[in-house]
N, C-alpha and C positions, 0 to 999 in steps of 0.2 A: 517412596522407594529410596533406600539408602545404598550407595555404592562407595566402597573404600578404594582409594588409589594410593599408590606409592611409586615414586620415580626410581628407575634403575637405569643408569647410563643415559640419562636425558629422555627416557621413554617411560610412559606410565604403565604400571601393572596393577591388576585388580587383587585386592585382599579380601579375605572372608570376614575378618574381624578388625576391630580398631587396633591401631598401633601408633605410638608417638611418631610425629613427623609425617603422618598421612594426610590425605585430602579426602574429606567426606562430601560427597555430592548428594544432597537431599532433594529429590524430585517429588513435588506434591506430597510431602510427608504427612502421615497421619499424626494424631496427638501422641500415640504410643511411640512412634518413631522419633518424634521431636524429644520426648522425654528420655529415650534411649541415648540420643546424641548428647543431651544435656548431662546425663550421668557419665558418659564415657569421656567427654571433653572438659566438663566443668563450666561450659558456657551457660550464660543465663537463658532460661527458657523463653523469656519475653523477647530477648534479642533474636532468638531463633524463629520466633513467630512473626516478627515485624515484616519481613520480606514477602510473606504470603498475602498481605493486604494489596489488592490490585491498584489501590489509589495511593500507595506509599510513595513519597517523594524521594528524590536523590539527596542523600545526606550521609553523615557519618557520626558515630557516637563512640566514645572511648571512656571506659570506666573499669577500675580494678584489674588492669592488665588484659581486658577484653576489648576488642575493636570490632565494631559493626560498620560496614560500608554498604549502602544501598545505591544502585545505579539503574537507570532505565536502559533496557535492551530492546532491540527491534524483534518483532515476532510476526511470522507469516501465519495468517489465519486460514481456516478451511475455505473451500471454494464457495460454500453456501452462506458465508458470513456477510454481514452488512458492509464491511470494509475489508480490503485484501491484507492490510498490514496494521499492526498496532504495537504498542510498547508494553512491556511487562517488567516489574521490578526483579532484580537479581541481588540477593544478599550475599555478601562476602564477610565471613566472620573468622577471626583467628585470635589465638592466645599464644602462649609460649610453646604449646605442644602440637598444635595441628591447625589446619585451615578447613573451613566448612563453607560450602555454597548452598544456598537455599533458594528455590524458585517454585512457583505454583504450576509451571508448565515446562515441557521439555525445552530447554534453553539452547538456542543455536550457538551461543558463545561457548558454553561449557562443552557442547558436542564437538565444536571445532578443536578445542584444546585436547579433548580426550582422543579424537581421531588422528592427532599428530600434525595438524596444520600449524601449530605453534611449536617451534623448535626449542630445544634445551630447557624443557620444563623440569623443575625441581620442587617437589613438595616440601622439602626441608627449608627451602628459601621462600618463606611465606610472603614476604614483602615483594620479592621479584615476581612471584606467581600472581599476586594481586595486580601488579602493574601490567603483566602480560594479559590478564583478563580485561583490564581497561583498554589496552591497545586493540585486542581482537574485537571488543565491542564496537569501538569506533570504526574499525574496518568492516564489520557486519552492516553497520548503517550505510556505509558507502556502497557495499554490494547490493543491498536492498533498494537503495535509491536508483542504481543503474537498472535494476529489474523493473522498477516503476517507470523509468524513462522508456524502456523497451515496450512496456504495455501501452504507454501513451502513444508511441509510434504506430503500434498495431491498431489501436482504436482510431487514430487519425486517418488511416487508410480507409476504414469503414465509414467514417463520418462524411467523406466527400460527396457520396451519393445517397446518404441516409435521409429518411423522412421520419424516423422514429426517435424516441428519447432515450432508448436503451444505451447507446454509445455515449451520449452526453452524461447519463447517470453514472456510467463507469468512470468517466473523467472526474466527476464530483467525488466519487468514493476514493479515488487515488489522491485527490487534493486533500480530503479529510485525513488520509493516512499521513500525508506530508506534514500536516499541522501537528499531528501527534509526534512525528519524528522531530520536528523543530522544537517542540516543548520539551521532549525528553533530552535532546542534545544540549539544549541551553542549561537545563537543570544539571546534567552531567558535567558540563563545563564549569559551572559555579562550584560544584562539589570538588572537582579535581583541582581547581585553583586554590581552594581552601586546603586541600591535601598538600599542595606544593608550598603554600604560605606557612601553614602551621606545622609542617613536617610531623605528621601524626605517627609515622614510624621511621625507623632509621633507614637512610638511603645512602648507598655508596655512589661513586661517580657514575657508574654504569646505570644504576637505578635512576639517577637524576636525568641522565640522557634519555632513558626510556620514558620517563614521565613527560619530558619535553616533546618526545615523539607522539605520545598520546594526545597531548594538547593540540599539536599541529594537525594530527589526523582528525580529531574531533572538530577543530575549526574548519577544516576542509569539508567535513561532512555537513556542517551547518551551512556553509556557503553553497554546496551542491543542492541541499534541500531548499534553500532560499531561491536559487535560480530555477529549480524544477517547479517550485510552487508558483513563482511569478509567471513562468511560461504556461503552466497549466491553467492559471486563472485567466490569462489573456486568451488562451486557446478555447477555453470553455465558452467565453463570451462570443468569440468569433464564430465558433461552430454552432452556437445557438442561433445566430443570424443565418448561417448557411442552411440549417435544418428548416428554419422558417421560410427561407427563399425556395428550397426544394419543394416544400408543401405548396407554396404559392404557384410554382410551376405546374405541379400536378393538378391543382384546382383550375388553373387557366386552361390546361389541355382538355380537361373534362368539360369545362364550360364551352370551349370552341366546338368540341365534338357534339355536345348537346345541341348547339345552334345549327350546326351543319345537318344533323339528323332531323331537326325540327322542320327545316325548310321543305324537303320532299314530303314529310308527313303532313304538313299543312296543305300543300297543293293537292296531294292525293285524297286528303280528307274532304276538301271542298268538292272535288269532282266525284266523290263517292257518296255524297248525300242523296237522299231519296227525294229529289226535287228536279223539275225539268231544267235541262242545261242545253246550250247550243251544241249542235252536232253530236248529241249523245248517242245517236244511233249509228254513227259512222265508225267503222272498224279502225280507221287510221287515227281517230281521236285519242286512243290509248297511247299511241306513240308520241303524240303532241304533248299530252299531259306529262309523260315521263321525260320528254325533252325539256319542257319548261322547268320541271323539278331539278333535273340534272344541271341545267344552265344556271338557275338561280343559286344552286349549291356551289357550282364552280365560281360564280361571281363573288359569292361571300368568301370563299376560300382565297380568291385572288386579292380581295380587299384586305383580308386579315394579313396576308403576306406583305402587301404593299404598305400597310400601316405598322409593319414589324411587330405584330402582336405575338408571333411565335417564330 
């Protein structure tokens, strides 16, 4: 799907057709749509196709007045997915006439910019808009890491009395997402350091300050992901032991219960056998047998408590 935007007074408006100075957002574009963008903008078709590869790494290429930047962005997956969060490549391409973003999935960074969460957006200032996308991407990572921390807290409350592996598996899935986050953030950092060092496009003083802010936000995201990952790794090991201990407590309770039930069962079974027994014709003998069974059960219970078995 292709959407054309143009800024008016710092806000984005939607266009029906291509115009110079616009921003084209290509969301999971078909081959025909990519060919259309290539015809309208003059951008290389291969450049437009690279970001659709889910394994594409963060990098930039510049050739014949065309610039391709690919960065990793955080992406929240569906509830039934193997992991809650993953990363997806976002391509930013521009030449002298326009800027194009390409992604294979609905991208939260683009959505935030379009919805007005980024102020003073100008599609005519392609370099500034590129840096604003960088900055919002780093902020999205921070937001998603905070969401992961909240999920960890909720799962932690469930784990204290859990005897199942479900909660522990949830922690492992979150840890896997953090690994993807760390890989994507480090790749973005290396790419943006090259952007700053090689000055791949002209930057004014405000743009340079914005790029510095991007690097600081990205570094903060890396540190938060590292802290969350270390905490999650330690927590998963600790709660694995807690779950094992909870299971042992359940097994111990069932074992004690089985022993306590077995004592009266054994006594009544002996006196219930079809063999001659002393005083078997006396009515009061029933109460004696029951008393012995209850007494031995109480004695066993007292011994278990004395030995601090439970």
